[in-house]
N, C-alpha and C positions, 0 to 999 in steps of 0.2 A: 725150740720155742714155738708155740702156737701164736697166731696173730690176732689180736682182739677184734679187729674189724677189717672189712674189705669194702672199698668205695668203688662203684662201677658207674660210669657215665655213658649214656648211649642215646642216640636219636632214633626213636622207634619208627623208622619208615620202611616200607616194603619195596619201594621203587628206586631207591637211591643206590645203585650198584657201587660198590668199592672197586678199585682197580681189579682187573682180571675177571670181571663180571661176577664177583662174589657179592651176593645180596647182603646189605649191612644187617638185616634183622637175623638172617640166618647165621651170619658170622658172630653177631653178639649172643644169640642163644647158645651156641656151640662153645664159645669161650666162657660164658657165665656158667654153664653146665659143668665144664671142667673145674672151675674155680669152686663151685658149690660141692663137688664131690672130692676136691682136694684134701688130703690130710692136714695140710697146713693150715686150713681154714674151717676145720671140723666144728670148733665152738665159736667161730667168729660171727659177729654181727655183719651180715650181708646188706650193704645199702646200694639200692639201685636208683639212679637219678635218671629220668627220662628228660633229656634236653630237646630242645627245638620241637615241643609238641606241636607248634604252630605248623611245622612242615608236614606232620602226619595230617593234621586238620586240613591243610590245603590240598594234600594229595587225595583225601577222601572227598572233598568238594569236586575236584576235577575228575576223579575216577572213583565212584562209590563202590566199585566192585574190586579194587586193587587188593585189599586185604583178603577178601573172599577168594579171589583167584590165587593168591599166594598161598592160602591154606589149603586150597584143593589141589595144588601141585605137590603137596607134601603128604606123605603117608604117616608121618610121625607126630602130627598135630591135629587136634579136632577142628571140624569144620567151623568157619566163622558165620554166624548168623545175625549179627548185629547191624544196627542202622545208623548209629550216631557216633560222633567223636568219643563220647564217654564209653559207649559199648566197645570201641576199638581199644581204647586205653585199658579197660577192664580185661579184655580178651589177651592182649599182649602182657599185661601183668600176670595173668593166670599161667601164660606160657612160661614165664620166668620163675613163678612160685612153684610150678610142677617140676621144675628141675632140682628143688630142694627137697630131698627125700624126707628129711625129719621136719614134720609139721610143727614141732615145737621150737624149732630153731629160730633164733632172732633174725628178723628180716624187716628192713625199712625201705619203703618205696616213696619217691618224691617226683612230681611232675613240675617242670619249670620251662618258662619261655626265656631263652638266654639273651633276649634282645631287651628285656625289661629289667632295669637295674634293681627296682623295688622288689620284684618276684625273686631275683637271684638272691638278695640279701635275705629275704623271708625264708626261702627254702634251704639256704646254707645254714641258717640259724636253726632250722628244724632238724636238719641232718646233724648238726653239732650237739643238739640237745639228745638225740637218740644214742650218738657216740658216748656222750657223758653218762647216760642212764645205763648203758651196756657196761661201761667201764666200771661203774659202781659195784657191779655184781661179778666182775672178772677177777680171778679165773673162776669159772663155774664150779660148783660143788661137785666132787667125785662120788 
């Protein structure tokens, strides 16, 4: 049985290493890429929720070159040439979108600050609406 949706939460930061010095953004891209290519999720709505966007925003305030340096150190991603937090969010969003080979595949992206209860409620409601909309058309026509 194919699964109708897959929900992925991540904190999009480049300087927050996980245990064993694994960069959390690298790790998230690798895991999401595997899920996006998995046969179990071939027709699934992929839902990506960027949590703790404020962490990335603070990271960029303290070190505006952090994302640019992260991109330069990797041969498999395009260089980052943005200047603002919005540019950084769009760049990271595109990194994840590029992992989805089928451009017509359902994909939902939400940004949220996990310390603001109102935002959490609004974003979770938006995600739920996407799931319901996708579920109405599931399973996809063959």
